[in-house]
C-alpha positions, 0 to 999 in steps of 0.5 A: 832777636836775630834774623833766624830767630825772627824768621823761625816763627814766620816761616813755619806757617803754623799760625791760623793767620799765617799767609800763603807765603809762610804756608808754602815756605813751610810746606816745601821745606824752604827753611829760612827762606823768609830771611832770604826774601827779606835780605833780597828786598832790603838789599842787605849785602846785595842790590835791592830786588823788586817784589815781582822778582821775589815772587818769581824766586820763590815760585821757582823754589816751589817748582824745584822742590816739587821736581826734586820730591818726584825724583826728577833731575833738577838743573837750574836752567831747566827749572827756569825754562819750565817756570817760564813756560808755565807763567809767561803770557807769551807761551803758547797753549801747546807749549804749556800743555807739553810742559804740564804733561811732562811734569805730570808724567814725572809725578809732579802735581802741577795743579797743586804747584801752580796753586801754590805760586805766589803773587808779588802782593802776597810777598809784600804782605808777608814781608810787612805783616809777618816779618815786620820789615819795610823798605825805606823810600828815599823819594817821599813818604807819599809814595809809601802812603799811596801804595798802602792806600791802594793795597788796602783797597785791593785787600777789601776788593779781594775779600769781597770777591772771595766772599761773593764767590763762596756764597755762589758756590754754597748756594749751588750757583757756581761750581768751582774747586779751590781758588785764589783771587788775585787783584791787579792794577795795571798802569799804561803810559800812553806816551811811551806805550809801556804797561806796568803793575802799579807796585812795580811802577812805584818801586821803579819810580818812572816809566820809559819816557825820557825827559828832554833836555 
């Protein structure tokens, strides 16, 4: 089976069990983007890219597709600027509101677009479970096993949280529209004062500390 053949089913998002990544690839007409994600992650004919980078790549494509659909002039530098304003923690609330107003006035459904943005966890789940690929780790299998254990625990916590929220909504104790639950784990090195998402840290293999000679 070729990459394109393998990706055709996973990218369509027609299966009831399709992931969020597969769904947005289908809904935003990003044909064969699953193949691109796979190649970027595995480093096929290019440098390997992290899951967080891949999430940003897909989210920018989602924004670009929505802007194109609304008839906006699409330039990559402008897409990057708008995406950063929407997602960067250092963006001021005033700047973010200006960007949202601009996009809404141009006919972009910013609520839908932001809800469709995916996390690096969603990318990893899609690559492993729907495309059946895993990146080789040249260090030890223990890192992969540890990451798998943590992600399984995160998945359970996510499922319990979603179920609890739905129960509160159904019993009238909570008012909430459509929602996603994102579970993240941050690791802080107190020596170099850097903070890392745990998956990024595993992929990176080290913090910013420098080993003394």
